Biopython code that builds the backbone (N, CA, C, O; Angstrom):
import numpy as np
from Bio.PDB.StructureBuilder import StructureBuilder

atoms = [
    (1, "MET", "N", (9.583, 18.191, -12.989)),
    (1, "MET", "CA", (9.578, 18.630, -11.441)),
    (1, "MET", "C", (8.868, 17.237, -10.889)),
    (1, "MET", "O", (7.887, 16.741, -11.442)),
    (2, "ASP", "N", (9.538, 16.656, -9.665)),
    (2, "ASP", "CA", (8.889, 15.587, -8.840)),
    (2, "ASP", "C", (7.786, 16.183, -7.685)),
    (2, "ASP", "O", (7.493, 17.355, -7.452)),
    (3, "ILE", "N", (7.436, 15.305, -7.241)),
    (3, "ILE", "CA", (6.349, 15.671, -6.076)),
    (3, "ILE", "C", (6.995, 16.310, -4.815)),
    (3, "ILE", "O", (6.442, 17.194, -4.161)),
    (4, "THR", "N", (8.484, 15.668, -4.469)),
    (4, "THR", "CA", (8.966, 16.060, -3.313)),
    (4, "THR", "C", (9.534, 17.522, -3.542)),
    (4, "THR", "O", (9.588, 18.406, -2.687)),
    (5, "THR", "N", (9.953, 17.607, -4.881)),
    (5, "THR", "CA", (10.516, 19.206, -5.190)),
    (5, "THR", "C", (9.318, 20.053, -4.917)),
    (5, "THR", "O", (9.441, 21.052, -4.208)),
    (6, "ALA", "N", (8.266, 19.749, -5.390)),
    (6, "ALA", "CA", (6.893, 20.875, -5.546)),
    (6, "ALA", "C", (6.705, 21.009, -4.193)),
    (6, "ALA", "O", (6.478, 22.172, -3.858)),
    (7, "LYS", "N", (6.725, 20.109, -3.200)),
    (7, "LYS", "CA", (6.028, 20.131, -1.766)),
    (7, "LYS", "C", (7.209, 20.963, -1.115)),
    (7, "LYS", "O", (6.797, 21.691, -0.211)),
    (8, "GLN", "N", (8.284, 21.024, -1.295)),
    (8, "GLN", "CA", (9.500, 21.965, -0.796)),
    (8, "GLN", "C", (9.324, 23.318, -1.217)),
    (8, "GLN", "O", (9.320, 24.233, -0.393)),
    (9, "ARG", "N", (9.170, 23.522, -2.515)),
    (9, "ARG", "CA", (8.890, 24.827, -3.190)),
    (9, "ARG", "C", (7.732, 25.381, -2.596)),
    (9, "ARG", "O", (7.714, 26.574, -2.292)),
    (10, "ILE", "N", (6.631, 24.534, -2.372)),
    (10, "ILE", "CA", (5.200, 25.362, -1.913)),
    (10, "ILE", "C", (5.604, 25.482, -0.360)),
    (10, "ILE", "O", (5.287, 26.563, 0.137)),
    (11, "GLY", "N", (6.150, 24.704, 0.371)),
    (11, "GLY", "CA", (6.481, 25.228, 1.647)),
    (11, "GLY", "C", (7.372, 26.425, 1.927)),
    (11, "GLY", "O", (7.154, 27.205, 2.854)),
    (12, "SER", "N", (8.472, 26.538, 1.011)),
    (12, "SER", "CA", (9.230, 27.398, 1.117)),
    (12, "SER", "C", (8.417, 28.889, 0.812)),
    (12, "SER", "O", (8.503, 29.858, 1.567)),
    (13, "ALA", "N", (7.789, 28.867, -0.179)),
    (13, "ALA", "CA", (6.997, 29.934, -0.443)),
    (13, "ALA", "C", (6.277, 30.563, 0.589)),
    (13, "ALA", "O", (6.409, 31.707, 1.022)),
    (14, "ILE", "N", (5.398, 29.558, 0.973)),
    (14, "ILE", "CA", (4.418, 29.595, 2.107)),
    (14, "ILE", "C", (5.492, 30.412, 3.440)),
    (14, "ILE", "O", (5.172, 31.455, 4.010)),
    (15, "ASN", "N", (6.491, 29.800, 3.648)),
    (15, "ASN", "CA", (7.233, 30.083, 4.898)),
    (15, "ASN", "C", (7.873, 31.754, 4.595)),
    (15, "ASN", "O", (7.912, 32.573, 5.513)),
    (16, "GLN", "N", (8.300, 32.053, 3.326)),
    (16, "GLN", "CA", (8.803, 33.131, 3.120)),
    (16, "GLN", "C", (7.596, 34.166, 2.826)),
    (16, "GLN", "O", (7.746, 35.315, 3.241)),
    (17, "TYR", "N", (6.650, 33.900, 2.278)),
    (17, "TYR", "CA", (5.717, 34.949, 1.615)),
    (17, "TYR", "C", (4.218, 35.133, 2.383)),
    (17, "TYR", "O", (3.429, 36.062, 2.211)),
    (18, "GLY", "N", (4.047, 33.834, 3.386)),
    (18, "GLY", "CA", (2.848, 33.932, 3.981)),
    (18, "GLY", "C", (1.706, 34.159, 3.241)),
    (18, "GLY", "O", (1.627, 33.724, 2.092)),
    (19, "PRO", "N", (0.786, 34.800, 3.767)),
    (19, "PRO", "CA", (-0.447, 35.247, 2.959)),
    (19, "PRO", "C", (-0.246, 35.401, 1.632)),
    (19, "PRO", "O", (-0.943, 34.788, 0.823)),
    (20, "GLN", "N", (0.751, 36.253, 1.250)),
    (20, "GLN", "CA", (1.135, 36.455, -0.193)),
    (20, "GLN", "C", (1.904, 35.740, -0.985)),
    (20, "GLN", "O", (2.548, 36.149, -1.951)),
    (21, "ALA", "N", (1.806, 34.261, -0.411)),
    (21, "ALA", "CA", (2.602, 33.342, -1.319)),
    (21, "ALA", "C", (1.413, 32.877, -2.727)),
    (21, "ALA", "O", (1.767, 32.030, -3.547)),
    (22, "ALA", "N", (0.466, 33.344, -2.794)),
    (22, "ALA", "CA", (-0.213, 32.706, -4.050)),
    (22, "ALA", "C", (0.304, 32.959, -5.334)),
    (22, "ALA", "O", (-0.095, 32.218, -6.231)),
    (23, "PRO", "N", (1.272, 34.030, -5.670)),
    (23, "PRO", "CA", (1.420, 33.857, -7.046)),
    (23, "PRO", "C", (2.738, 33.116, -7.109)),
    (23, "PRO", "O", (2.988, 32.754, -8.258)),
    (24, "ALA", "N", (3.599, 32.802, -6.271)),
    (24, "ALA", "CA", (4.731, 32.024, -6.280)),
    (24, "ALA", "C", (4.333, 30.440, -6.382)),
    (24, "ALA", "O", (4.853, 29.646, -7.165)),
    (25, "ILE", "N", (3.148, 30.095, -5.284)),
    (25, "ILE", "CA", (2.503, 28.838, -5.385)),
    (25, "ILE", "C", (1.963, 28.615, -6.623)),
    (25, "ILE", "O", (2.262, 27.515, -7.089)),
    (26, "ASP", "N", (1.277, 29.291, -7.292)),
    (26, "ASP", "CA", (0.827, 29.123, -8.570)),
    (26, "ASP", "C", (1.603, 28.846, -9.892)),
    (26, "ASP", "O", (1.081, 28.307, -10.868)),
    (27, "LEU", "N", (2.863, 29.254, -9.837)),
    (27, "LEU", "CA", (3.706, 29.033, -10.436)),
    (27, "LEU", "C", (4.283, 27.614, -10.724)),
    (27, "LEU", "O", (4.532, 27.050, -11.789)),
    (28, "VAL", "N", (4.445, 27.122, -9.101)),
    (28, "VAL", "CA", (4.611, 25.731, -9.035)),
    (28, "VAL", "C", (3.532, 24.693, -9.211)),
    (28, "VAL", "O", (3.690, 23.531, -9.585)),
    (29, "MET", "N", (2.306, 25.353, -8.851)),
    (29, "MET", "CA", (1.245, 24.480, -9.429)),
    (29, "MET", "C", (1.176, 24.234, -10.853)),
    (29, "MET", "O", (0.948, 23.110, -11.300)),
    (30, "ASN", "N", (1.370, 25.283, -11.600)),
    (30, "ASN", "CA", (1.117, 24.995, -12.961)),
    (30, "ASN", "C", (2.197, 24.000, -13.501)),
    (30, "ASN", "O", (1.863, 23.169, -14.346)),
    (31, "GLU", "N", (3.329, 24.054, -13.093)),
    (31, "GLU", "CA", (4.628, 23.327, -13.433)),
    (31, "GLU", "C", (4.048, 21.526, -13.170)),
    (31, "GLU", "O", (4.256, 20.568, -13.914)),
    (32, "VAL", "N", (3.324, 21.559, -11.917)),
    (32, "VAL", "CA", (3.140, 20.311, -11.276)),
    (32, "VAL", "C", (1.785, 19.805, -12.038)),
    (32, "VAL", "O", (1.611, 18.590, -12.137)),
    (33, "ARG", "N", (0.958, 20.582, -12.501)),
    (33, "ARG", "CA", (0.116, 20.164, -13.600)),
    (33, "ARG", "C", (0.634, 19.675, -14.745)),
    (33, "ARG", "O", (0.300, 18.600, -15.242)),
    (34, "SER", "N", (1.505, 20.483, -15.224)),
    (34, "SER", "CA", (2.183, 20.087, -16.491)),
    (34, "SER", "C", (2.819, 18.773, -16.411)),
    (34, "SER", "O", (2.504, 17.752, -17.021)),
    (35, "ASP", "N", (3.772, 18.955, -15.556)),
    (35, "ASP", "CA", (4.882, 17.777, -15.251)),
    (35, "ASP", "C", (4.131, 16.371, -15.033)),
    (35, "ASP", "O", (4.221, 15.326, -15.677)),
    (36, "LEU", "N", (3.307, 16.725, -13.829)),
    (36, "LEU", "CA", (2.673, 15.413, -12.772)),
    (36, "LEU", "C", (1.405, 15.155, -13.186)),
    (36, "LEU", "O", (0.994, 14.011, -12.993)),
    (37, "GLY", "N", (0.654, 15.977, -13.732)),
    (37, "GLY", "CA", (-0.832, 15.849, -13.862)),
    (37, "GLY", "C", (-1.599, 16.304, -12.830)),
    (37, "GLY", "O", (-1.155, 16.803, -11.796)),
    (38, "ILE", "N", (-3.154, 16.076, -13.200)),
    (38, "ILE", "CA", (-3.868, 16.689, -12.343)),
    (38, "ILE", "C", (-4.219, 15.902, -10.767)),
    (38, "ILE", "O", (-4.702, 16.412, -9.756)),
    (39, "ASP", "N", (-3.858, 14.747, -10.967)),
    (39, "ASP", "CA", (-3.659, 13.941, -9.457)),
    (39, "ASP", "C", (-2.846, 14.433, -8.907)),
    (39, "ASP", "O", (-3.206, 14.873, -7.815)),
    (40, "ALA", "N", (-1.578, 14.625, -9.219)),
    (40, "ALA", "CA", (-0.479, 15.244, -8.206)),
    (40, "ALA", "C", (-0.913, 16.728, -7.839)),
    (40, "ALA", "O", (-0.680, 17.199, -6.725)),
    (41, "PHE", "N", (-1.572, 17.449, -8.863)),
    (41, "PHE", "CA", (-1.947, 18.721, -8.683)),
    (41, "PHE", "C", (-3.051, 18.804, -7.370)),
    (41, "PHE", "O", (-2.778, 19.537, -6.420)),
    (42, "ASN", "N", (-3.991, 18.207, -7.382)),
    (42, "ASN", "CA", (-5.011, 17.989, -6.490)),
    (42, "ASN", "C", (-4.566, 17.589, -5.012)),
    (42, "ASN", "O", (-5.017, 18.127, -4.001)),
    (43, "GLU", "N", (-3.598, 16.551, -5.029)),
    (43, "GLU", "CA", (-3.102, 16.003, -4.113)),
    (43, "GLU", "C", (-2.344, 17.152, -3.448)),
    (43, "GLU", "O", (-2.558, 17.187, -2.237)),
    (44, "LEU", "N", (-1.635, 17.968, -3.832)),
    (44, "LEU", "CA", (-0.884, 19.227, -3.391)),
    (44, "LEU", "C", (-2.084, 20.234, -2.578)),
    (44, "LEU", "O", (-2.003, 20.721, -1.451)),
    (45, "VAL", "N", (-3.224, 20.348, -3.595)),
    (45, "VAL", "CA", (-4.206, 21.399, -3.029)),
    (45, "VAL", "C", (-4.627, 20.847, -1.637)),
    (45, "VAL", "O", (-4.657, 21.612, -0.673)),
    (46, "ALA", "N", (-4.977, 19.438, -1.506)),
    (46, "ALA", "CA", (-5.410, 19.031, -0.397)),
    (46, "ALA", "C", (-4.413, 19.087, 0.801)),
    (46, "ALA", "O", (-4.750, 19.448, 1.929)),
    (47, "GLU", "N", (-3.289, 18.736, 0.489)),
    (47, "GLU", "CA", (-2.300, 18.402, 1.571)),
    (47, "GLU", "C", (-1.850, 19.878, 2.135)),
    (47, "GLU", "O", (-1.675, 19.974, 3.349)),
    (48, "PHE", "N", (-1.662, 20.986, 1.336)),
    (48, "PHE", "CA", (-1.528, 22.129, 1.806)),
    (48, "PHE", "C", (-2.841, 23.127, 2.047)),
    (48, "PHE", "O", (-2.759, 24.345, 2.206)),
    (49, "ASP", "N", (-3.809, 22.511, 2.041)),
    (49, "ASP", "CA", (-5.004, 23.457, 2.206)),
    (49, "ASP", "C", (-5.234, 24.778, 1.225)),
    (49, "ASP", "O", (-5.846, 25.811, 1.497)),
    (50, "LEU", "N", (-4.603, 24.445, 0.091)),
    (50, "LEU", "CA", (-4.442, 25.810, -0.745)),
    (50, "LEU", "C", (-5.836, 26.516, -1.331)),
    (50, "LEU", "O", (-6.017, 27.684, -1.676)),
    (51, "GLU", "N", (-6.589, 25.588, -1.320)),
    (51, "GLU", "CA", (-8.031, 26.207, -1.598)),
    (51, "GLU", "C", (-8.814, 27.120, -0.582)),
    (51, "GLU", "O", (-9.608, 28.010, -0.886)),
    (52, "LEU", "N", (-8.473, 26.765, 0.569)),
    (52, "LEU", "CA", (-9.082, 27.541, 1.839)),
    (52, "LEU", "C", (-7.910, 28.839, 1.956)),
    (52, "LEU", "O", (-8.313, 30.000, 2.028)),
    (53, "LEU", "N", (-6.651, 28.563, 1.967)),
    (53, "LEU", "CA", (-5.854, 29.660, 2.300)),
    (53, "LEU", "C", (-5.207, 30.585, 1.251)),
    (53, "LEU", "O", (-4.558, 31.584, 1.564)),
    (54, "TYR", "N", (-5.427, 30.186, -0.010)),
    (54, "TYR", "CA", (-4.775, 30.999, -1.446)),
    (54, "TYR", "C", (-5.633, 30.913, -2.831)),
    (54, "TYR", "O", (-5.371, 31.240, -3.988)),
    (55, "ASN", "N", (-6.877, 30.275, -2.148)),
    (55, "ASN", "CA", (-8.051, 30.178, -3.464)),
    (55, "ASN", "C", (-7.562, 29.570, -4.565)),
    (55, "ASN", "O", (-8.013, 29.859, -5.674)),
    (56, "ILE", "N", (-6.558, 28.631, -4.399)),
    (56, "ILE", "CA", (-6.584, 27.612, -5.404)),
    (56, "ILE", "C", (-7.129, 26.577, -5.418)),
    (56, "ILE", "O", (-6.941, 25.811, -4.472)),
    (57, "ALA", "N", (-7.980, 26.208, -6.487)),
    (57, "ALA", "CA", (-9.287, 25.076, -6.129)),
    (57, "ALA", "C", (-8.581, 23.911, -7.160)),
    (57, "ALA", "O", (-7.994, 24.060, -8.232)),
    (58, "PRO", "N", (-8.910, 22.626, -6.327)),
    (58, "PRO", "CA", (-8.731, 21.273, -7.158)),
    (58, "PRO", "C", (-9.175, 21.620, -8.627)),
    (58, "PRO", "O", (-9.967, 22.511, -8.932)),
    (59, "LEU", "N", (-8.487, 20.705, -9.540)),
    (59, "LEU", "CA", (-8.870, 20.483, -10.874)),
    (59, "LEU", "C", (-9.624, 19.541, -11.114)),
    (59, "LEU", "O", (-9.466, 18.526, -10.436)),
    (60, "GLU", "N", (-10.576, 19.560, -12.043)),
    (60, "GLU", "CA", (-11.564, 18.191, -12.403)),
    (60, "GLU", "C", (-10.959, 17.752, -13.417)),
    (60, "GLU", "O", (-10.342, 18.543, -14.131)),
    (61, "SER", "N", (-11.003, 16.271, -13.734)),
    (61, "SER", "CA", (-10.566, 15.503, -14.831)),
    (61, "SER", "C", (-11.034, 16.001, -16.150)),
    (61, "SER", "O", (-12.186, 16.434, -16.176)),
    (62, "ASP", "N", (-10.468, 16.013, -17.053)),
    (62, "ASP", "CA", (-11.022, 16.358, -18.581)),
    (62, "ASP", "C", (-11.492, 14.869, -19.121)),
    (62, "ASP", "O", (-12.028, 14.844, -20.228)),
    (63, "LEU", "N", (-11.336, 13.724, -18.460)),
    (63, "LEU", "CA", (-11.936, 12.717, -18.974)),
    (63, "LEU", "C", (-13.353, 12.527, -19.197)),
    (63, "LEU", "O", (-13.763, 11.485, -19.709)),
]
sb = StructureBuilder()
sb.init_structure("model")
sb.init_model(0)
sb.init_chain("A")
sb.init_seg("    ")
for serial, (resi, resn, name, xyz) in enumerate(atoms, 1):
    if name == "N":
        sb.init_residue(resn, " ", resi, " ")
    sb.init_atom(name, np.array(xyz, "f"), 0.0, 1.0, " ", f" {name:<3s}", serial, name[0])
structure = sb.get_structure()
């Protein structure tokens, strides 16, 4: 997955499910973390304000 696809999928989930979008977003975010890494994951958390809206917190680096 690339970052553009992830953004589209998150946006679609938010538009389609609204406040109940967390499970769909969580699936996308797991794929982002696996494919693109922690930095991309955290970028999306910040961009879509996922921590406040869906309780999806940024990840800390394991370095």
